[in-house]
ROPA-21364 format. One record per residue: residue number from 1; residue in three letters; x, y, z of N, C-alpha, C in turn; chain. Coordinates in steps of 0.02 Angstrom, whole numbers, padded with zeros to 5 digits. Layout:
# residues N
{rec NUM, "ALA", {X, Y, Z}, {X, Y, Z}, {X, Y, Z}, "A"},
...
END
This chain:
# residues 183
{rec 1, "MET", {02317, 05762, -01824}, {02316, 05808, -01794}, {02368, 05796, -01719}, "A"},
{rec 2, "SER", {02410, 05830, -01710}, {02458, 05810, -01670}, {02423, 05792, -01579}, "A"},
{rec 3, "LEU", {02454, 05747, -01553}, {02442, 05751, -01477}, {02431, 05802, -01445}, "A"},
{rec 4, "GLU", {02507, 05836, -01446}, {02487, 05915, -01413}, {02420, 05966, -01443}, "A"},
{rec 5, "ASP", {02415, 05941, -01518}, {02347, 05987, -01519}, {02317, 05980, -01514}, "A"},
{rec 6, "GLU", {02309, 05898, -01507}, {02231, 05890, -01469}, {02225, 05911, -01391}, "A"},
{rec 7, "TYR", {02274, 05888, -01355}, {02253, 05918, -01307}, {02263, 05985, -01267}, "A"},
{rec 8, "ARG", {02288, 06041, -01298}, {02313, 06104, -01282}, {02255, 06142, -01269}, "A"},
{rec 9, "ASP", {02224, 06149, -01283}, {02146, 06171, -01259}, {02102, 06156, -01206}, "A"},
{rec 10, "GLU", {02119, 06077, -01219}, {02096, 06028, -01146}, {02085, 06068, -01091}, "A"},
{rec 11, "PRO", {02024, 06070, -01057}, {02045, 06100, -00962}, {02081, 06021, -00935}, "A"},
{rec 12, "GLU", {02100, 06041, -00895}, {02146, 05990, -00839}, {02078, 05997, -00784}, "A"},
{rec 13, "GLN", {02053, 05926, -00766}, {02007, 05925, -00711}, {02030, 05868, -00671}, "A"},
{rec 14, "VAL", {01997, 05909, -00601}, {02026, 05872, -00543}, {01983, 05814, -00548}, "A"},
{rec 15, "ARG", {01987, 05754, -00542}, {01934, 05705, -00548}, {01951, 05659, -00453}, "A"},
{rec 16, "TRP", {02020, 05654, -00394}, {02006, 05650, -00345}, {02069, 05673, -00321}, "A"},
{rec 17, "GLU", {02087, 05721, -00251}, {02129, 05741, -00211}, {02158, 05701, -00143}, "A"},
{rec 18, "GLY", {02212, 05698, -00123}, {02214, 05686, -00069}, {02251, 05721, -00054}, "A"},
{rec 19, "ARG", {02303, 05702, 00018}, {02362, 05752, 00050}, {02402, 05753, 00002}, "A"},
{rec 20, "PHE", {02423, 05706, -00051}, {02500, 05714, -00056}, {02498, 05734, -00122}, "A"},
{rec 21, "ILE", {02431, 05671, -00166}, {02416, 05667, -00234}, {02361, 05694, -00279}, "A"},
{rec 22, "VAL", {02364, 05720, -00328}, {02302, 05731, -00348}, {02284, 05680, -00430}, "A"},
{rec 23, "ALA", {02221, 05666, -00446}, {02211, 05610, -00489}, {02182, 05665, -00541}, "A"},
{rec 24, "LYS", {02198, 05666, -00609}, {02179, 05726, -00651}, {02161, 05692, -00715}, "A"},
{rec 25, "THR", {02109, 05715, -00751}, {02116, 05708, -00842}, {02111, 05769, -00878}, "A"},
{rec 26, "ARG", {02140, 05753, -00957}, {02142, 05838, -00976}, {02123, 05780, -01058}, "A"},
{rec 27, "GLY", {02027, 05799, -01080}, {02028, 05739, -01118}, {02016, 05699, -01114}, "A"},
{rec 28, "ARG", {02066, 05636, -01139}, {02051, 05537, -01126}, {02087, 05544, -01085}, "A"},
{rec 29, "TRP", {02156, 05584, -01077}, {02218, 05563, -01042}, {02238, 05583, -00965}, "A"},
{rec 30, "GLU", {02226, 05522, -00918}, {02221, 05511, -00837}, {02288, 05510, -00835}, "A"},
{rec 31, "TYR", {02315, 05580, -00775}, {02381, 05582, -00755}, {02367, 05605, -00674}, "A"},
{rec 32, "VAL", {02429, 05589, -00638}, {02427, 05596, -00577}, {02459, 05652, -00573}, "A"},
{rec 33, "SER", {02464, 05714, -00505}, {02529, 05764, -00489}, {02514, 05764, -00425}, "A"},
{rec 34, "ARG", {02572, 05781, -00406}, {02580, 05820, -00331}, {02537, 05878, -00309}, "A"},
{rec 35, "THR", {02542, 05857, -00257}, {02479, 05920, -00227}, {02527, 05984, -00214}, "A"},
{rec 36, "ARG", {02509, 06039, -00185}, {02529, 06088, -00177}, {02586, 06114, -00180}, "A"},
{rec 37, "ASN", {02609, 06106, -00263}, {02678, 06112, -00276}, {02721, 06066, -00257}, "A"},
{rec 38, "ILE", {02727, 05995, -00216}, {02774, 05975, -00180}, {02808, 05964, -00221}, "A"},
{rec 39, "ARG", {02889, 05943, -00235}, {02929, 05921, -00260}, {02964, 05853, -00226}, "A"},
{rec 40, "ALA", {03005, 05824, -00274}, {03049, 05778, -00254}, {03139, 05800, -00254}, "A"},
{rec 41, "ALA", {03186, 05756, -00215}, {03219, 05767, -00217}, {03241, 05685, -00215}, "A"},
{rec 42, "VAL", {03307, 05657, -00262}, {03345, 05600, -00279}, {03398, 05630, -00260}, "A"},
{rec 43, "ILE", {03445, 05579, -00220}, {03521, 05600, -00214}, {03554, 05537, -00226}, "A"},
{rec 44, "LEU", {03609, 05545, -00276}, {03657, 05496, -00296}, {03730, 05509, -00213}, "A"},
{rec 45, "ALA", {03726, 05469, -00193}, {03788, 05499, -00133}, {03853, 05411, -00137}, "A"},
{rec 46, "ILE", {03901, 05445, -00168}, {03949, 05390, -00181}, {03999, 05396, -00122}, "A"},
{rec 47, "ASP", {04023, 05352, -00054}, {04077, 05350, -00003}, {04157, 05392, -00025}, "A"},
{rec 48, "SER", {04184, 05392, 00021}, {04254, 05376, 00000}, {04281, 05306, -00011}, "A"},
{rec 49, "ALA", {04254, 05278, -00003}, {04253, 05197, -00035}, {04243, 05155, -00087}, "A"},
{rec 50, "ASP", {04228, 05233, -00130}, {04179, 05205, -00187}, {04134, 05180, -00180}, "A"},
{rec 51, "ARG", {04104, 05178, -00135}, {04008, 05141, -00148}, {03965, 05193, -00163}, "A"},
{rec 52, "VAL", {03918, 05153, -00183}, {03862, 05192, -00175}, {03802, 05179, -00105}, "A"},
{rec 53, "ILE", {03794, 05218, -00091}, {03743, 05220, -00057}, {03667, 05201, -00069}, "A"},
{rec 54, "LEU", {03626, 05159, -00055}, {03556, 05150, -00086}, {03540, 05128, -00012}, "A"},
{rec 55, "VAL", {03457, 05144, -00031}, {03410, 05123, 00030}, {03359, 05055, 00002}, "A"},
{rec 56, "GLU", {03348, 05044, 00055}, {03279, 04974, 00039}, {03243, 05016, 00059}, "A"},
{rec 57, "GLN", {03169, 04998, 00025}, {03106, 04996, 00083}, {03031, 04964, 00067}, "A"},
{rec 58, "PHE", {02999, 04941, 00112}, {02932, 04913, 00067}, {02906, 04986, 00047}, "A"},
{rec 59, "ARG", {02884, 04948, -00023}, {02844, 05017, -00060}, {02765, 04988, -00044}, "A"},
{rec 60, "VAL", {02712, 05015, -00034}, {02656, 04989, -00038}, {02646, 04982, -00097}, "A"},
{rec 61, "PRO", {02639, 05021, -00133}, {02623, 05010, -00234}, {02620, 04947, -00254}, "A"},
{rec 62, "LEU", {02696, 04950, -00241}, {02751, 04871, -00265}, {02715, 04798, -00220}, "A"},
{rec 63, "GLY", {02704, 04829, -00169}, {02688, 04755, -00112}, {02742, 04725, -00088}, "A"},
{rec 64, "ARG", {02821, 04747, -00101}, {02861, 04731, -00086}, {02919, 04765, -00077}, "A"},
{rec 65, "PRO", {02980, 04748, -00055}, {03020, 04791, -00033}, {03047, 04843, -00124}, "A"},
{rec 66, "SER", {03091, 04883, -00091}, {03117, 04917, -00164}, {03196, 04943, -00152}, "A"},
{rec 67, "ILE", {03232, 04926, -00187}, {03305, 04971, -00212}, {03303, 05017, -00221}, "A"},
{rec 68, "GLU", {03314, 05097, -00209}, {03338, 05150, -00232}, {03391, 05188, -00195}, "A"},
{rec 69, "LEU", {03387, 05252, -00237}, {03429, 05302, -00215}, {03397, 05337, -00153}, "A"},
{rec 70, "PRO", {03431, 05358, -00102}, {03383, 05386, -00067}, {03357, 05445, -00099}, "A"},
{rec 71, "ALA", {03307, 05465, -00074}, {03251, 05523, -00122}, {03206, 05556, -00045}, "A"},
{rec 72, "GLY", {03182, 05598, -00066}, {03110, 05615, -00011}, {03085, 05690, -00043}, "A"},
{rec 73, "LEU", {03041, 05720, -00020}, {02990, 05766, -00021}, {03008, 05843, -00022}, "A"},
{rec 74, "ILE", {02995, 05860, -00053}, {03027, 05964, -00023}, {02974, 05985, -00035}, "A"},
{rec 75, "GLY", {02972, 06027, 00026}, {02909, 06046, 00031}, {02834, 06042, 00074}, "A"},
{rec 76, "ASP", {02850, 05994, 00099}, {02809, 05938, 00096}, {02749, 05922, 00167}, "A"},
{rec 77, "HIS", {02782, 05995, 00218}, {02749, 06001, 00245}, {02719, 06096, 00257}, "A"},
{rec 78, "ASP", {02672, 06108, 00309}, {02642, 06162, 00284}, {02686, 06220, 00300}, "A"},
{rec 79, "ASP", {02715, 06193, 00349}, {02795, 06243, 00377}, {02854, 06268, 00331}, "A"},
{rec 80, "SER", {02836, 06234, 00252}, {02892, 06221, 00240}, {02887, 06208, 00156}, "A"},
{rec 81, "ALA", {02817, 06243, 00139}, {02812, 06254, 00074}, {02857, 06259, 00005}, "A"},
{rec 82, "ASP", {02893, 06330, 00061}, {02951, 06374, 00007}, {03025, 06329, 00023}, "A"},
{rec 83, "GLU", {03023, 06296, 00049}, {03092, 06256, 00072}, {03164, 06248, 00011}, "A"},
{rec 84, "ASP", {03203, 06261, 00043}, {03250, 06233, -00014}, {03280, 06181, -00042}, "A"},
{rec 85, "ALA", {03281, 06156, -00111}, {03281, 06076, -00120}, {03322, 06059, -00142}, "A"},
{rec 86, "ALA", {03428, 06108, -00103}, {03462, 06066, -00095}, {03461, 06054, -00003}, "A"},
{rec 87, "VAL", {03426, 06105, 00025}, {03406, 06091, 00095}, {03394, 06014, 00130}, "A"},
{rec 88, "ALA", {03321, 06000, 00090}, {03269, 05963, 00079}, {03323, 05899, 00087}, "A"},
{rec 89, "ALA", {03369, 05900, 00013}, {03400, 05826, -00009}, {03442, 05831, 00060}, "A"},
{rec 90, "ALA", {03481, 05874, 00057}, {03544, 05848, 00125}, {03504, 05818, 00184}, "A"},
{rec 91, "ARG", {03430, 05858, 00203}, {03387, 05828, 00265}, {03368, 05762, 00244}, "A"},
{rec 92, "GLU", {03359, 05736, 00194}, {03335, 05681, 00167}, {03378, 05611, 00178}, "A"},
{rec 93, "LEU", {03428, 05660, 00150}, {03512, 05590, 00157}, {03513, 05555, 00211}, "A"},
{rec 94, "GLU", {03523, 05636, 00275}, {03546, 05607, 00307}, {03485, 05575, 00364}, "A"},
{rec 95, "GLU", {03430, 05579, 00340}, {03379, 05551, 00392}, {03372, 05481, 00362}, "A"},
{rec 96, "GLU", {03358, 05457, 00300}, {03389, 05398, 00263}, {03430, 05346, 00290}, "A"},
{rec 97, "THR", {03510, 05382, 00273}, {03565, 05369, 00273}, {03620, 05358, 00319}, "A"},
{rec 98, "GLY", {03622, 05406, 00369}, {03638, 05427, 00434}, {03705, 05476, 00380}, "A"},
{rec 99, "TYR", {03705, 05479, 00334}, {03754, 05523, 00299}, {03736, 05604, 00299}, "A"},
{rec 100, "ARG", {03782, 05659, 00312}, {03764, 05716, 00321}, {03810, 05750, 00252}, "A"},
{rec 101, "PRO", {03793, 05755, 00191}, {03834, 05796, 00150}, {03869, 05860, 00162}, "A"},
{rec 102, "GLY", {03931, 05864, 00137}, {03974, 05947, 00156}, {03963, 05986, 00110}, "A"},
{rec 103, "ARG", {03930, 05956, 00035}, {03909, 05997, -00015}, {03867, 05951, -00056}, "A"},
{rec 104, "MET", {03820, 05985, -00086}, {03769, 05972, -00119}, {03768, 05976, -00203}, "A"},
{rec 105, "GLU", {03773, 05954, -00236}, {03767, 05979, -00322}, {03699, 05946, -00347}, "A"},
{rec 106, "ALA", {03683, 05995, -00383}, {03598, 06006, -00423}, {03647, 05970, -00483}, "A"},
{rec 107, "VAL", {03619, 05925, -00517}, {03639, 05898, -00584}, {03578, 05915, -00622}, "A"},
{rec 108, "GLY", {03514, 05920, -00619}, {03462, 05948, -00666}, {03387, 05895, -00629}, "A"},
{rec 109, "GLU", {03334, 05926, -00648}, {03254, 05911, -00660}, {03254, 05821, -00718}, "A"},
{rec 110, "PHE", {03220, 05789, -00703}, {03209, 05760, -00715}, {03138, 05714, -00723}, "A"},
{rec 111, "HIS", {03102, 05693, -00758}, {03038, 05657, -00748}, {03061, 05600, -00771}, "A"},
{rec 112, "SER", {03023, 05546, -00712}, {03016, 05470, -00726}, {02979, 05414, -00735}, "A"},
{rec 113, "SER", {02910, 05432, -00747}, {02850, 05431, -00805}, {02809, 05456, -00811}, "A"},
{rec 114, "PRO", {02841, 05507, -00854}, {02785, 05564, -00902}, {02740, 05553, -00937}, "A"},
{rec 115, "GLY", {02729, 05468, -00945}, {02657, 05473, -00984}, {02595, 05456, -00928}, "A"},
{rec 116, "MET", {02626, 05459, -00847}, {02578, 05447, -00802}, {02581, 05510, -00756}, "A"},
{rec 117, "VAL", {02640, 05525, -00728}, {02643, 05571, -00690}, {02676, 05644, -00694}, "A"},
{rec 118, "SER", {02640, 05691, -00681}, {02677, 05754, -00696}, {02743, 05782, -00638}, "A"},
{rec 119, "GLU", {02753, 05731, -00602}, {02791, 05754, -00561}, {02871, 05737, -00576}, "A"},
{rec 120, "SER", {02903, 05797, -00554}, {03000, 05789, -00586}, {03001, 05770, -00508}, "A"},
{rec 121, "PHE", {03095, 05767, -00521}, {03155, 05766, -00457}, {03195, 05789, -00495}, "A"},
{rec 122, "THR", {03223, 05828, -00430}, {03278, 05853, -00427}, {03346, 05814, -00426}, "A"},
{rec 123, "LEU", {03381, 05790, -00459}, {03427, 05749, -00436}, {03506, 05773, -00400}, "A"},
{rec 124, "PHE", {03527, 05755, -00353}, {03592, 05778, -00336}, {03634, 05754, -00316}, "A"},
{rec 125, "ARG", {03678, 05785, -00320}, {03778, 05728, -00311}, {03791, 05761, -00246}, "A"},
{rec 126, "ALA", {03795, 05706, -00199}, {03798, 05719, -00126}, {03914, 05719, -00127}, "A"},
{rec 127, "HIS", {03917, 05774, -00101}, {04003, 05740, -00094}, {04001, 05775, 00002}, "A"},
{rec 128, "ASP", {04087, 05747, 00001}, {04135, 05746, 00054}, {04075, 05726, 00125}, "A"},
{rec 129, "LEU", {04064, 05669, 00135}, {03999, 05636, 00149}, {04023, 05620, 00237}, "A"},
{rec 130, "GLU", {03996, 05627, 00266}, {04026, 05611, 00341}, {03953, 05562, 00378}, "A"},
{rec 131, "ARG", {03973, 05506, 00407}, {03951, 05476, 00434}, {03930, 05506, 00492}, "A"},
{rec 132, "VAL", {03842, 05515, 00496}, {03829, 05526, 00583}, {03780, 05488, 00615}, "A"},
{rec 133, "SER", {03757, 05442, 00589}, {03719, 05377, 00624}, {03695, 05335, 00598}, "A"},
{rec 134, "ASP", {03639, 05291, 00606}, {03666, 05238, 00570}, {03579, 05219, 00519}, "A"},
{rec 135, "GLY", {03579, 05293, 00497}, {03502, 05323, 00454}, {03448, 05280, 00492}, "A"},
{rec 136, "GLY", {03407, 05241, 00437}, {03347, 05214, 00427}, {03298, 05231, 00446}, "A"},
{rec 137, "GLY", {03280, 05302, 00389}, {03246, 05369, 00439}, {03212, 05392, 00469}, "A"},
{rec 138, "VAL", {03144, 05397, 00459}, {03113, 05436, 00522}, {03056, 05353, 00534}, "A"},
{rec 139, "GLU", {03014, 05369, 00609}, {02969, 05319, 00619}, {02914, 05293, 00564}, "A"},
{rec 140, "GLY", {02926, 05233, 00580}, {02880, 05200, 00527}, {02908, 05182, 00468}, "A"},
{rec 141, "GLU", {02965, 05211, 00438}, {03003, 05206, 00364}, {03031, 05116, 00342}, "A"},
{rec 142, "GLY", {03076, 05119, 00419}, {03087, 05050, 00409}, {03140, 05024, 00355}, "A"},
{rec 143, "ILE", {03185, 05100, 00351}, {03229, 05082, 00279}, {03307, 05048, 00319}, "A"},
{rec 144, "THR", {03337, 05023, 00275}, {03387, 04967, 00270}, {03440, 05019, 00208}, "A"},
{rec 145, "VAL", {03504, 05035, 00244}, {03545, 05055, 00215}, {03614, 05017, 00185}, "A"},
{rec 146, "HIS", {03600, 04999, 00114}, {03660, 04975, 00089}, {03710, 05007, 00068}, "A"},
{rec 147, "HIS", {03770, 04993, 00089}, {03841, 05019, 00023}, {03873, 04958, -00012}, "A"},
{rec 148, "VAL", {03851, 04986, -00066}, {03860, 04939, -00123}, {03921, 04958, -00162}, "A"},
{rec 149, "PRO", {03966, 04919, -00169}, {04054, 04944, -00221}, {04017, 04960, -00288}, "A"},
{rec 150, "LEU", {04040, 05015, -00323}, {04032, 05029, -00370}, {04027, 04962, -00434}, "A"},
{rec 151, "ALA", {04110, 04925, -00428}, {04124, 04902, -00474}, {04075, 04808, -00448}, "A"},
{rec 152, "GLU", {04027, 04827, -00397}, {03999, 04756, -00399}, {03899, 04780, -00428}, "A"},
{rec 153, "ILE", {03900, 04839, -00418}, {03830, 04862, -00436}, {03780, 04833, -00470}, "A"},
{rec 154, "GLU", {03805, 04782, -00526}, {03762, 04771, -00565}, {03742, 04706, -00550}, "A"},
{rec 155, "GLY", {03789, 04637, -00495}, {03778, 04582, -00473}, {03731, 04608, -00424}, "A"},
{rec 156, "PHE", {03720, 04650, -00380}, {03677, 04680, -00304}, {03616, 04681, -00353}, "A"},
{rec 157, "ILE", {03603, 04722, -00382}, {03562, 04731, -00435}, {03505, 04683, -00448}, "A"},
{rec 158, "ALA", {03562, 04631, -00468}, {03523, 04551, -00529}, {03508, 04539, -00455}, "A"},
{rec 159, "ALA", {03554, 04515, -00391}, {03554, 04491, -00354}, {03474, 04503, -00319}, "A"},
{rec 160, "ARG", {03445, 04558, -00297}, {03401, 04585, -00278}, {03342, 04560, -00316}, "A"},
{rec 161, "ARG", {03339, 04582, -00382}, {03285, 04581, -00431}, {03269, 04490, -00423}, "A"},
{rec 162, "ALA", {03326, 04441, -00429}, {03304, 04384, -00401}, {03253, 04363, -00335}, "A"},
{rec 163, "GLU", {03264, 04401, -00293}, {03235, 04381, -00247}, {03178, 04427, -00243}, "A"},
{rec 164, "GLY", {03152, 04456, -00278}, {03070, 04491, -00311}, {03082, 04543, -00280}, "A"},
{rec 165, "TYR", {03131, 04589, -00266}, {03141, 04646, -00243}, {03108, 04690, -00277}, "A"},
{rec 166, "GLY", {03065, 04770, -00282}, {03072, 04792, -00338}, {03159, 04847, -00366}, "A"},
{rec 167, "ILE", {03157, 04867, -00423}, {03208, 04929, -00423}, {03178, 04984, -00439}, "A"},
{rec 168, "ASP", {03191, 05023, -00423}, {03212, 05105, -00442}, {03217, 05101, -00507}, "A"},
{rec 169, "VAL", {03184, 05146, -00547}, {03209, 05153, -00626}, {03277, 05189, -00621}, "A"},
{rec 170, "ARG", {03300, 05234, -00571}, {03367, 05289, -00562}, {03421, 05230, -00550}, "A"},
{rec 171, "MET", {03386, 05155, -00543}, {03456, 05118, -00536}, {03499, 05117, -00612}, "A"},
{rec 172, "LEU", {03437, 05143, -00655}, {03489, 05128, -00741}, {03544, 05178, -00742}, "A"},
{rec 173, "MET", {03556, 05225, -00684}, {03602, 05283, -00713}, {03664, 05226, -00684}, "A"},
{rec 174, "LEU", {03652, 05222, -00656}, {03719, 05174, -00611}, {03736, 05115, -00646}, "A"},
{rec 175, "LEU", {03683, 05075, -00712}, {03681, 05031, -00728}, {03736, 05040, -00818}, "A"},
{rec 176, "GLY", {03695, 05114, -00805}, {03707, 05133, -00892}, {03761, 05122, -00928}, "A"},
{rec 177, "PRO", {03825, 05152, -00904}, {03902, 05114, -00946}, {03904, 05035, -00967}, "A"},
{rec 178, "ARG", {03872, 05015, -00923}, {03865, 04932, -00944}, {03835, 04898, -00991}, "A"},
{rec 179, "LEU", {03783, 04961, -00989}, {03711, 04940, -01049}, {03732, 04939, -01099}, "A"},
{rec 180, "LEU", {03768, 05021, -01100}, {03787, 05020, -01155}, {03867, 05005, -01183}, "A"},
{rec 181, "GLY", {03893, 04949, -01172}, {03937, 04913, -01195}, {04025, 04959, -01148}, "A"},
{rec 182, "GLY", {04010, 05014, -01120}, {04073, 05034, -01063}, {04091, 04973, -01006}, "A"},
{rec 183, "THR", {04115, 05000, -00976}, {04149, 04960, -00927}, {04112, 04944, -00874}, "A"},
END
């Protein structure tokens, strides 16, 4: 019997629910989901000087800072449950990095850890960036913005990893060509 057959008819059971996440089981499988149909947006922003805009933020689950692409939740407030994903992505980019995009291009929906989390994120590519502030996120986020030349991304990530930073899995998209033997 396949895993799909084994779990197809098993009821999903909520084991614990908080404001933003819910722990569930289906048979013997344990996983987490977002509450209230909250979704996520991740933004790839490369400025006119060919620098990728990254954020550094302390992440409690890791117990250390993490290097990431700018990202945020869509519809995470009761008054914005039906928020447009591109609008949320543009808002998050500006809050976190200080850049306002002229246009947001949806690249697709992705799952970062499908064996443990049902959450997906929509990846957006930000175009026509305009610097409007220093960024840093909303109060309490403590975000540091990094402008990393694409040609130096591998060294930047290696240096941060050596310093003990967490590296978000989405950094693989920036390293992909080099990992596969490309330029």
